[in-house]
C-alpha positions as CSV (number, residue, x, y, z in Angstrom):
1,M,-29.4,-37.0,-23.0
2,L,-27.1,-35.1,-25.9
3,S,-28.9,-32.5,-27.6
4,A,-28.4,-31.9,-31.4
5,A,-25.8,-29.8,-32.3
6,G,-26.4,-26.2,-34.6
7,A,-25.5,-25.1,-37.8
8,G,-21.9,-25.8,-39.0
9,A,-21.6,-27.9,-36.0
10,A,-20.7,-32.1,-35.6
11,Q,-22.2,-34.4,-33.5
12,A,-20.3,-37.5,-33.0
13,A,-21.8,-40.3,-30.1
14,P,-19.1,-40.6,-27.6
15,A,-15.7,-42.3,-27.9
16,F,-16.4,-45.4,-26.3
17,H,-14.7,-48.8,-26.5
18,C,-16.0,-51.5,-25.2
19,E,-14.5,-55.6,-25.6
20,A,-15.0,-59.1,-24.3
21,S,-12.9,-61.9,-24.2
22,P,-14.0,-65.1,-22.2
23,L,-11.0,-67.1,-22.7
24,R,-6.8,-66.1,-23.9
25,A,-5.0,-68.6,-23.0
26,T,-0.9,-69.6,-23.3
27,V,-0.5,-73.2,-22.6
28,L,3.4,-73.8,-22.7
29,G,4.6,-70.5,-24.6
30,S,2.6,-71.5,-27.4
31,T,0.5,-69.6,-29.8
32,P,-2.6,-67.4,-26.6
33,I,-5.8,-69.9,-27.7
34,E,-8.7,-66.7,-27.7
35,P,-11.4,-68.8,-29.3
36,V,-13.4,-65.8,-30.1
37,V,-13.5,-61.7,-29.3
38,Q,-15.7,-59.6,-29.6
39,G,-15.1,-55.2,-30.0
40,R,-10.9,-55.3,-30.4
41,D,-11.5,-53.4,-33.1
42,G,-13.1,-50.0,-33.7
43,A,-15.7,-48.1,-31.5
44,C,-18.1,-49.7,-29.1
45,A,-21.3,-51.1,-31.3
46,T,-23.9,-53.5,-29.8
47,G,-22.6,-57.2,-30.8
48,E,-22.2,-60.6,-30.1
49,A,-18.8,-63.0,-31.5
50,I,-20.1,-66.5,-31.8
51,P,-17.4,-69.2,-31.3
52,G,-16.7,-71.9,-33.7
53,V,-18.6,-75.1,-33.0
54,T,-15.3,-77.0,-32.3
55,L,-13.0,-75.3,-29.8
56,P,-9.3,-75.1,-29.4
57,P,-7.3,-78.5,-28.3
58,L,-7.2,-78.6,-24.6
59,L,-10.2,-76.4,-24.1
60,S,-13.9,-77.9,-23.2
61,A,-16.6,-75.7,-22.1
62,S,-20.6,-75.3,-22.7
63,A,-21.0,-71.8,-23.5
64,L,-18.5,-69.1,-24.4
65,T,-20.1,-65.5,-24.3
66,A,-18.1,-62.2,-26.3
67,R,-21.4,-59.0,-25.9
68,T,-20.6,-55.6,-26.1
69,A,-24.1,-53.3,-26.8
70,Y,-24.1,-49.7,-27.0
71,D,-27.0,-47.1,-27.0
72,G,-25.8,-43.8,-28.4
73,D,-29.2,-42.3,-27.2
74,A,-28.2,-43.0,-23.3
75,A,-24.9,-42.7,-24.4
76,T,-23.6,-45.9,-22.6
77,G,-21.5,-48.6,-23.5
78,S,-21.0,-52.0,-21.5
79,A,-19.7,-55.4,-22.5
80,T,-20.0,-59.2,-20.9
81,G,-17.1,-61.6,-21.5
82,G,-17.6,-65.1,-19.6
83,I,-17.5,-69.1,-19.8
84,A,-19.8,-71.8,-18.8
85,S,-18.5,-75.4,-17.6
86,A,-15.1,-74.5,-18.6
87,Q,-12.1,-77.0,-18.3
88,L,-8.6,-76.4,-19.7
89,V,-7.1,-80.0,-19.7
90,A,-3.1,-80.4,-19.4
91,S,-1.4,-81.1,-22.4
92,P,0.7,-84.5,-23.7
93,E,4.8,-81.8,-23.2
94,I,3.0,-80.9,-18.8
95,L,1.6,-84.6,-17.9
96,D,5.5,-85.9,-19.7
97,M,7.3,-82.8,-17.9
98,A,5.9,-84.0,-14.5
99,R,6.9,-87.9,-14.9
100,R,10.1,-86.9,-15.5
101,Q,9.9,-85.0,-12.1
102,V,8.5,-88.1,-10.3
103,V,11.1,-90.7,-12.1
104,D,14.2,-88.5,-11.2
105,A,12.8,-88.6,-7.3
106,I,12.6,-91.8,-7.5
107,D,15.6,-92.9,-8.9
108,A,16.8,-90.8,-6.4
109,L,15.4,-92.8,-3.3
110,P,18.0,-95.0,-1.4
111,L,15.7,-97.7,-1.5
112,A,17.1,-101.3,-1.7
113,P,15.3,-104.8,-2.8
114,I,12.6,-106.2,-0.2
115,T,14.1,-109.9,0.5
116,V,11.6,-112.6,1.5
117,P,12.9,-115.6,1.9
118,G,12.4,-119.1,4.1
119,L,8.9,-120.0,1.7
120,P,7.9,-123.1,0.7
121,A,10.1,-124.8,-1.6
122,L,7.7,-123.8,-4.7
123,P,7.6,-126.1,-8.2
124,I,7.6,-124.5,-11.5
125,P,7.5,-126.2,-14.3
126,G,10.5,-126.4,-16.2
127,L,11.9,-123.5,-13.7
128,P,14.2,-124.1,-10.6
129,T,12.0,-124.1,-7.1
130,V,11.2,-120.4,-5.9
131,T,12.6,-120.7,-2.3
132,G,12.6,-117.1,-1.7
133,I,11.5,-113.6,-3.4
134,T,13.2,-110.2,-4.0
135,I,11.1,-107.5,-4.4
136,D,12.2,-104.1,-6.4
137,L,11.1,-101.5,-5.0
138,K,12.2,-98.6,-7.7
139,Q,10.6,-100.0,-10.0
140,T,7.8,-100.7,-9.0
141,L,7.3,-97.4,-8.0
142,L,7.7,-96.3,-11.0
143,N,5.0,-98.8,-12.5
144,L,2.8,-97.6,-9.4
145,I,3.0,-93.5,-11.2
146,P,0.4,-92.0,-12.7
147,D,-0.6,-91.9,-16.3
148,S,-3.2,-89.1,-16.1
149,I,-2.8,-85.7,-14.5
150,P,-6.4,-83.2,-12.7
151,A,-8.0,-80.5,-15.1
152,L,-5.1,-77.6,-15.3
153,L,-7.8,-75.1,-14.3
154,S,-11.7,-75.5,-14.1
155,A,-15.2,-73.7,-13.4
156,D,-18.4,-73.4,-13.6
157,V,-18.2,-70.0,-14.0
158,L,-16.2,-67.2,-14.9
159,Q,-17.5,-64.6,-16.1
160,S,-17.4,-60.1,-15.9
161,T,-19.0,-57.2,-17.3
162,A,-17.5,-54.0,-17.5
163,G,-20.1,-50.3,-18.2
164,V,-19.6,-47.2,-18.9
165,S,-21.1,-44.0,-19.2
166,C,-21.5,-40.0,-19.4
167,Q,-22.3,-38.8,-15.9
168,S,-22.1,-34.9,-15.4
169,G,-20.2,-34.8,-18.5
170,T,-17.4,-37.4,-17.1
171,P,-17.2,-41.4,-18.2
172,A,-18.2,-43.3,-15.7
173,L,-16.4,-46.6,-15.6
174,T,-18.1,-49.8,-13.7
175,G,-16.9,-53.6,-13.5
176,A,-18.0,-56.9,-11.5
177,S,-17.5,-60.7,-12.0
178,T,-19.2,-64.1,-11.0
179,I,-16.9,-67.0,-9.7
180,A,-18.6,-70.5,-9.0
181,G,-17.2,-73.7,-8.9
182,L,-13.8,-72.8,-9.2
183,Q,-10.2,-76.2,-9.3
184,V,-7.1,-76.0,-9.5
185,L,-5.2,-79.2,-10.7
186,G,-8.3,-81.5,-9.3
187,Q,-8.9,-79.5,-5.6
188,S,-11.4,-76.3,-4.7
189,V,-10.2,-73.2,-4.1
190,N,-11.5,-70.1,-2.7
191,A,-11.6,-66.7,-4.9
192,D,-12.1,-64.4,-2.4
193,G,-8.6,-63.1,-2.9
194,V,-5.2,-63.3,-4.5
195,V,-3.9,-67.1,-3.8
196,N,0.0,-68.2,-4.5
197,T,0.1,-71.9,-3.2
198,A,1.9,-75.1,-4.8
199,L,0.1,-78.0,-5.8
200,P,1.2,-81.3,-7.1
201,L,0.7,-82.4,-10.2
202,I,1.4,-85.5,-10.0
203,D,0.7,-86.4,-5.7
204,T,3.7,-89.7,-4.7
205,R,3.9,-87.8,-1.3
206,S,2.5,-91.1,0.6
207,I,3.0,-94.2,-1.2
208,S,1.2,-97.6,1.0
209,L,2.3,-101.2,-0.4
210,T,-0.5,-102.4,2.2
211,N,-2.9,-102.6,-0.5
212,I,-0.7,-102.9,-3.6
213,D,-2.5,-104.1,-6.7
214,L,0.4,-107.7,-6.6
215,T,0.7,-107.1,-10.6
216,E,1.8,-104.0,-9.8
217,L,4.7,-105.6,-8.1
218,V,8.0,-106.0,-10.7
219,A,10.1,-109.3,-8.6
220,Y,12.1,-111.9,-9.1
221,D,13.7,-115.0,-7.4
222,Q,16.1,-115.9,-5.0
223,T,18.5,-116.0,-7.4
224,G,17.7,-112.5,-8.6
225,L,17.2,-113.4,-12.2
226,L,14.1,-115.0,-12.4
227,P,11.0,-112.2,-12.6
228,I,8.1,-113.7,-10.8
229,A,4.5,-112.8,-11.0
230,V,3.6,-112.9,-7.2
231,N,0.3,-112.2,-8.2
232,L,-0.7,-115.9,-10.1
233,L,1.4,-117.8,-7.5
234,S,-1.0,-118.0,-4.4
235,P,1.0,-120.1,-1.8
236,L,3.3,-117.3,-1.7
237,L,0.5,-114.1,-1.5
238,S,0.1,-114.3,2.4
239,Q,3.7,-114.2,2.9
240,V,4.0,-111.2,0.6
241,R,1.5,-109.5,1.9
242,S,3.2,-109.1,5.4
243,A,6.5,-108.1,3.7
244,L,4.8,-105.5,2.0
245,A,3.2,-104.3,5.0
246,A,6.1,-103.9,7.0
247,V,7.7,-101.2,4.6
248,P,6.1,-97.9,6.2
249,P,5.0,-95.3,3.4
250,I,7.4,-94.3,1.5
251,A,7.6,-90.3,0.9
252,I,8.1,-89.3,-3.1
253,P,8.6,-85.9,-3.8
254,P,5.7,-84.6,-5.7
255,A,6.0,-83.2,-9.1
256,L,4.3,-79.8,-7.1
257,A,3.7,-76.5,-9.4
258,Q,3.6,-73.4,-8.3
259,V,0.5,-71.3,-8.9
260,T,-1.2,-67.9,-8.2
261,L,-4.5,-67.4,-8.5
262,S,-5.9,-63.7,-9.2
263,P,-9.5,-64.1,-9.1
264,N,-11.9,-60.8,-9.9
265,E,-9.3,-58.7,-11.0
266,Q,-10.1,-55.0,-12.1
267,T,-7.6,-52.0,-13.4
268,V,-7.8,-48.7,-14.5
269,A,-5.5,-47.0,-16.6
270,D,-5.9,-44.3,-19.8
271,G,-9.1,-44.1,-19.3
272,T,-9.6,-47.9,-19.8
273,L,-11.5,-50.2,-17.2
274,T,-10.1,-54.3,-18.0
275,Q,-12.6,-56.6,-15.6
276,R,-11.6,-60.3,-15.4
277,A,-13.0,-62.7,-13.5
278,L,-9.4,-64.4,-13.2
279,H,-5.6,-64.4,-13.9
280,A,-4.3,-67.5,-13.6
281,Y,-0.5,-68.2,-13.9
282,I,0.7,-72.4,-13.4
283,S,4.4,-73.2,-13.3
284,L,6.4,-76.4,-12.7
285,G,10.0,-76.6,-12.3
286,G,10.7,-72.5,-12.6
287,Q,8.9,-73.3,-16.1
288,P,5.8,-71.7,-17.2
289,I,2.8,-74.4,-18.6
290,L,-0.4,-71.9,-18.2
291,D,-1.0,-67.8,-18.3
292,A,-4.5,-67.7,-18.5
293,T,-7.2,-65.0,-18.3
294,L,-11.1,-65.9,-18.2
295,G,-13.9,-64.0,-17.8
296,E,-12.6,-60.7,-19.6
297,A,-14.3,-57.5,-19.9
298,Q,-13.6,-54.1,-20.7
299,V,-14.6,-50.5,-21.6
300,G,-12.6,-46.9,-22.0
301,A,-13.3,-43.6,-22.9
302,A,-10.8,-41.4,-24.8
303,A,-10.7,-37.5,-24.0
304,G,-13.8,-35.2,-23.6
305,A,-15.6,-38.9,-25.0
306,C,-18.8,-37.3,-22.7
307,A,-18.6,-33.9,-24.4
308,T,-19.8,-32.2,-27.9
309,T,-16.8,-32.9,-30.2
310,T,-16.7,-34.4,-33.3
311,T,-14.6,-37.5,-33.1
312,T,-12.0,-39.2,-35.6
313,T,-11.4,-42.6,-35.5
314,T,-8.7,-44.8,-36.5
315,T,-7.8,-48.5,-37.5
316,T,-4.2,-50.3,-36.9
317,T,-3.6,-53.1,-38.4
318,T,-1.4,-55.9,-36.2
319,T,1.0,-58.5,-38.5
320,K,1.3,-61.7,-37.4
321,T,4.2,-63.8,-37.8
322,S,5.5,-67.6,-36.7
323,T,8.8,-69.5,-37.5
324,G,9.1,-72.9,-37.9
325,A,11.5,-75.2,-38.0
326,V,15.0,-75.6,-39.0
327,A,15.1,-76.3,-42.7
328,G,17.2,-80.0,-43.6
329,Q,17.0,-81.3,-39.9
330,S,15.8,-85.1,-40.0
331,V,12.6,-86.3,-38.1
332,A,15.3,-87.3,-35.1
333,D,16.3,-83.8,-35.3
334,Q,13.1,-82.6,-34.5
335,L,12.0,-84.8,-31.7
336,L,14.9,-84.5,-30.0
337,A,15.1,-80.7,-30.1
338,C,12.9,-80.8,-27.9
339,S,13.7,-83.3,-25.1
340,D,16.3,-82.7,-22.3
341,R,17.8,-86.7,-23.4
342,K,20.2,-87.8,-26.1
343,L,18.1,-90.4,-26.3
344,I,14.9,-90.8,-26.5
345,L,11.5,-93.8,-27.5
346,V,9.0,-92.2,-30.6
347,D,6.7,-95.4,-30.3
348,V,6.1,-98.0,-28.4
349,L,2.8,-100.1,-30.8
350,E,2.1,-103.4,-32.2
351,Q,2.0,-104.3,-35.2
352,N,1.6,-107.7,-37.5
353,G,1.9,-109.4,-34.2
354,R,5.0,-108.0,-32.7
355,V,5.9,-105.3,-30.9
356,K,7.2,-102.3,-33.2
357,L,9.7,-99.2,-31.5
358,L,11.0,-96.8,-32.8
359,G,13.2,-94.0,-31.2
360,A,16.2,-91.2,-31.9
361,A,19.5,-90.9,-30.9
362,N,21.7,-87.7,-30.7
363,R,24.3,-87.9,-33.6
364,G,27.7,-88.7,-31.2
365,Y,25.4,-91.9,-31.1
366,V,25.2,-93.6,-34.6
367,G,26.2,-97.1,-35.6
368,K,26.0,-97.3,-31.8
369,K,23.9,-100.8,-30.6
370,V,20.5,-100.0,-28.3
371,A,19.0,-102.0,-26.2
372,I,15.2,-102.5,-25.7
373,R,14.6,-103.5,-22.5
374,L,11.1,-104.1,-21.1
375,R,11.0,-103.0,-17.7
376,R,8.7,-105.8,-16.4
377,G,11.1,-108.2,-15.3
378,N,13.6,-105.7,-16.2
379,K,14.8,-107.6,-19.7
380,V,16.4,-106.5,-22.9
381,V,13.9,-107.6,-25.0
382,A,15.5,-106.3,-28.5
383,H,18.4,-104.3,-30.3
384,A,18.5,-101.7,-33.0
385,T,21.2,-99.6,-34.4
386,V,21.4,-95.8,-34.6
387,K,21.6,-95.0,-38.3
388,K,22.8,-92.0,-39.7
389,D,20.0,-89.6,-39.8
390,G,20.0,-90.2,-35.8
391,S,17.0,-92.9,-35.5
392,F,16.5,-96.3,-34.8
393,E,14.1,-98.8,-34.8
394,T,13.4,-102.6,-34.3
395,T,10.6,-105.2,-33.5
396,A,10.3,-107.2,-30.6
397,P,8.0,-110.2,-29.3
398,L,4.7,-109.1,-27.8
399,P,4.4,-110.2,-24.3
400,A,2.2,-112.6,-23.0
401,K,-2.1,-112.2,-23.8
402,A,-2.4,-112.7,-20.1
403,L,-0.6,-109.4,-19.5
404,M,-2.5,-106.9,-21.8
405,A,-6.1,-108.1,-20.9
406,S,-6.9,-106.0,-18.5
407,H,-5.9,-102.1,-18.0
408,T,-4.1,-102.3,-15.0
409,K,-1.5,-105.1,-16.0
410,A,-0.8,-103.8,-19.8
411,N,0.5,-100.5,-17.8
412,T,3.6,-101.9,-16.8
413,L,4.3,-103.0,-19.9
414,R,6.3,-100.1,-20.5
415,Y,10.0,-100.2,-23.2
416,R,13.2,-98.0,-22.7
417,A,16.4,-97.4,-24.9
418,E,19.5,-98.0,-23.4
419,I,22.9,-97.4,-25.0
420,G,24.9,-97.3,-22.0
421,K,24.0,-95.2,-19.1
422,E,22.2,-93.0,-21.6
423,L,18.0,-93.9,-21.4
424,S,15.5,-92.6,-22.0
425,L,11.7,-92.5,-20.5
426,P,10.0,-95.8,-20.7
427,L,6.9,-95.6,-23.0
428,K,3.7,-98.3,-22.4
429,L,3.2,-100.5,-25.6
430,Q,-1.1,-100.2,-25.5
431,R,-2.3,-96.6,-25.9
432,R,-6.0,-95.4,-26.4
433,L,-4.9,-93.7,-30.0
434,V,-2.9,-94.8,-32.0
435,V,-0.3,-94.4,-35.7
436,S,0.2,-97.1,-37.4
437,S,1.5,-95.5,-40.7
438,L,3.0,-91.5,-41.5
439,T,4.3,-91.3,-45.2
440,S,4.5,-88.5,-47.0
441,S,3.9,-87.8,-51.2
442,K,6.2,-87.9,-53.5
443,D,6.4,-84.7,-54.5
444,G,6.6,-83.6,-50.6
445,K,3.2,-81.6,-50.2
446,T,0.8,-83.8,-48.5
447,V,1.2,-86.5,-45.3
448,K,-0.6,-89.4,-44.7
449,I,-1.5,-90.6,-41.5
450,A,-3.2,-93.8,-40.8
451,G,-4.0,-94.9,-37.2
452,R,-6.9,-95.9,-35.1
453,V,-8.9,-95.1,-31.8
454,V,-9.4,-98.2,-29.5
455,R,-12.4,-98.5,-28.1
456,P,-14.9,-97.8,-26.4
457,L,-15.4,-94.5,-28.3
458,T,-17.9,-92.1,-26.8
459,T,-20.7,-91.4,-28.2
460,P,-21.1,-89.5,-30.4
461,L,-17.8,-90.3,-32.5
462,S,-15.3,-87.3,-30.8
463,D,-13.4,-85.5,-33.4
464,V,-9.7,-86.3,-33.0
465,R,-7.5,-83.3,-33.3
466,V,-3.8,-83.2,-35.5
467,V,-1.5,-80.6,-34.9
468,R,1.9,-79.9,-36.4
469,R,5.0,-79.0,-34.1
470,V,6.4,-75.3,-35.0
471,S,8.7,-74.9,-32.2
472,C,9.2,-77.0,-29.1
473,H,6.5,-74.5,-27.1
474,K,4.1,-74.0,-30.5
475,V,1.9,-75.9,-32.4
476,V,-0.6,-75.5,-34.8
477,L,-4.0,-77.6,-35.6
478,V,-3.9,-78.5,-39.2
479,K,-7.1,-80.8,-39.1
480,R,-10.4,-82.1,-37.3
481,F,-11.7,-85.6,-38.0
482,K,-14.5,-87.8,-37.1
483,P,-12.5,-91.8,-37.6
484,R,-14.9,-94.6,-39.0
485,S,-17.0,-96.1,-36.7
486,D,-14.1,-99.1,-35.4
487,G,-12.5,-96.4,-34.9
488,T,-10.0,-97.0,-37.7
489,F,-8.8,-93.9,-40.1
490,S,-6.4,-92.5,-42.8
491,I,-6.1,-88.9,-43.3
492,T,-4.0,-86.1,-45.4
493,V,-2.9,-83.2,-44.5
494,P,-0.9,-80.9,-45.5
495,A,2.8,-80.8,-45.4
496,P,4.5,-77.6,-44.1
497,K,6.9,-76.0,-46.6
498,G,10.6,-75.6,-47.5
499,Q,11.0,-78.4,-44.6
500,S,12.8,-81.7,-45.0
501,A,10.9,-83.6,-42.1
502,A,7.2,-82.4,-40.3
503,V,6.0,-83.5,-36.6
504,Y,2.7,-84.2,-36.0
505,R,0.4,-85.3,-32.9
506,L,-2.9,-86.7,-32.5
507,A,-5.5,-86.1,-29.7
508,T,-9.3,-87.0,-29.3
509,S,-11.6,-88.1,-26.1
510,V,-12.3,-91.6,-25.0
511,R,-14.7,-93.6,-22.8
512,E,-12.7,-95.1,-19.7
513,K,-15.2,-98.6,-19.6
514,A,-18.0,-98.9,-22.0
515,S,-20.6,-99.0,-19.4
516,N,-19.0,-95.2,-18.0
517,P,-20.5,-92.6,-20.3
518,R,-18.3,-89.7,-19.1
519,S,-14.7,-89.0,-21.5
520,Y,-11.8,-88.5,-21.3
521,P,-8.3,-87.0,-23.4
522,T,-6.2,-89.2,-25.0
523,F,-2.9,-88.2,-27.0
524,T,-0.3,-90.3,-29.4
525,L,3.6,-89.8,-29.2
526,P,5.4,-87.3,-31.4
527,R,5.3,-89.1,-35.1
528,G,7.5,-87.6,-37.1
529,V,8.2,-88.0,-41.3
530,A,10.3,-87.2,-43.8
531,L,9.3,-84.8,-46.6
532,N,10.2,-85.6,-50.3
533,T,10.2,-89.4,-49.6
534,R,7.9,-91.9,-48.9
């Protein structure tokens, strides 16, 4: 304990610093996510930062701890930063990157179609007799690519504590961490030391066709022209199963993420100790997708802090700036700017008894015809013309109701845009979160978004988060809201100033099945709107 100063002397509290942060993360180079921080500015003090009721997109947790304490009599300070039941999920952009790697790997495989000849003649009313079947292996494998990936990182507990005190006239710094239930990309990780490994975002290392769901098969008759739904033709099933069983497991290079984990990390520099429960870094194809620090506590002492001194506290102000989209860009320009392709489908949705398809193409394709191909059956179902602003849209007939009746079958209904050899990524028709319209006000100051969350919904209803794209690696949250009880919604959000177009994306959580209360995240595709126009 410090004694009182004599007349004419000033006795200051020790110049300690105590700071706590449960989580600081950057996803795909975006603005760092840091829900709450305590003690970053000023001298060490007793306090606790309380996080908001809602958490940033991509993050869920049962508790966030950011607490500091200071005891002037004992000349001690401490900080505790932690997170419990934490989960950082992959953004839609990360899923798109992983799927693109797997699609490219499948396209590069030297896979010949499987022929099942010598079948008993099978008459189909109104169609030629089926005497043989050809199975398109590549298209079948594309149907098997998962539509989701595990959480980037999850843990039961990630917490650090750090302390500073005066002992024999000098500062003493201590720190420790607690780690429990750590998983990366769905795999448990031993946190005894630094981990450097490669883990699959989408694991396709060995695919067996022996027990494949026959609704996933892309097959044709002996002419190679007539699509065949093999699962509906019971006389063919045994021969087809035998042909599939004869194919050895197919190895597809997985979308591998490089993972570096540094648990129980402690650094001391310039009189400051920083204790981190975990520092995680994940990259895909050389591009960082996650850089996260979880459970951080920091304490420090200024030079001479444990002696009788007069101290002066100074504060600094940091000004943050952000950059926006380029003024004058069209919607198509903004959407293409964040893609490595010259042709993209923007959205595919059911509307007014038809399939509505929206897309964008490089300005070099203005005036060109775009073919829309339904991957199931490999059939061109519609055409469009690229407009002067690079956009295109069209409609196509709805597929048969039987194909849309189940999740497994609906997943095979994917559409692709084609201009010659230029191909877009295939997009599925049925999504759990749909934007039906996106319009700007006459003055261009607001944007109206209408859509629907497809049942079954969570109980209670999950928030829908609306983000606006600022750059290819940065989004800003513009609104949170709850849909109506039937899942529909119509909201108004502010439009960015000085821009001719804006791109928005929505995210929420839904139940997979009505009988299962567990929820999982779902997203819309990025949708753009021209401002100052209807």
